[in-house]
C-alpha positions, 0 to 999 in steps of 0.5 A, a space after each residue: 311671836 311674828 309667826 302668830 301675829 297674822 293668825 291673831 289678826 284673823 282671830 280679831 276678824 273672827 271676834 268682830 263677827 261673833 260680837 256683830 251677830 249677837 248685836 244684830 240679833 239684838 237689832 243693834 244693827 249700826 254697831 254690827 256694821 261698824 264691827 264689819 268695818 273693823 273686821 275688814 281692817 283686820 282682814 286686810 292686815 292679816 294678809 298684809 302682815 303675812 306677806 310682809 313678814 314671810 310668814 304665810 301658812 296653810 293654817 292661816 289660809 284655812 283660818 282666814 276662810 272661816 273667819 270670813 264665813 262668820 263675819 262676811 258670810 253670816 253676819 251680812 245675812 242676818 243684817 239683811 234679815 233684820 231689814 226684811 223683818 222690819 219691811 214686811 208688814 204682816 205675819 204671813 209674809 215673814 218667810 221671805 226674811 229667811 231668803 236673806 240667808 242665801 247670802 250666807 250660802 253663796 258667801 260659803 260657796 265663794 269662799 270654798 271656790 277661792 281656797 281651791 282656785 289657782 286663778 285667784 292668787 292675784 285676782 278674784 273670781 266673783 265679788 269678794 265676800 269683804 266687799 259684799 259685807 261692807 256693801 250690806 253694812 252701808 245700808 243700816 248705816 244710811 238708814 240711821 244717819 240719813 233717814 228719809 228718803 233713803 229708809 223707804 228705798 232701803 227698807 223695801 221687801 222688794 228692793 231688799 230681795 232684788 238686792 239679795 238675789 243680785 249680790 248672791 249671784 255676784 258672789 259666785 259669777 265667773 267675773 275676774 275682779 282685780 285684788 287690792 294685794 300689793 306685791 310692791 308699792 311702786 306705781 308700775 303695776 299697781 296703777 289700777 289699784 292706786 287710782 281705784 283707792 284714790 277715787 274711793 277716798 274722794 267719794 268717802 270724803 265727799 258723800 260719806 257712808 253713801 259712797 259705799 254702794 258706789 264704790 263696790 259698783 265702781 269696783 265691779 264696773 272697773 273690773 269688767 272694763 279691764 277685762 274687755 280691755 284685756 280680752 281685745 289686746 
């Protein structure tokens, strides 16, 4: 049983993505975003359990990428597509909404690179797809619960297209980012991870879902600072 537990958690991630896609096309974006959050928990647990039980397998790695492509690649692209459809005032401009699917394309490229890149065993190169998906998921939730002026800022064609272009680039850019993979639970060697998680928790308790974009930005900036520090040492 324990050999199949990580794959079962990965399949739960995939199921969340499939249901989330259906709900997104029904314009139930908040539910889709909640399913991304739930899937992110399953995504964390499948790797954690595999390492804990020493049952990692090649099929698990491939299954994980397929699930991530659905939940953290296709679903976020559909959410941005729906936001763009809401923001575009006239029929001739509808074609712009399809640019949202560049997030799915670049997520696929990012996941394919991850599977063959030996440098990404203890770090990431480019923003991980779950981080991008959680950032996307925060947008409809902010609009739903906070209203104006956030709706005017987020549900804006230009802003959404710029966001899509920037995140598509960050998914595949050659930027080393630290991974939240704990090989041990002691403080030595995990200082950055624990500090980041603590700051993230404080921000979430203080700002709620508004903290999510700040946390993702902090993740990228902190990784840049660490890269500069290590390159000078």
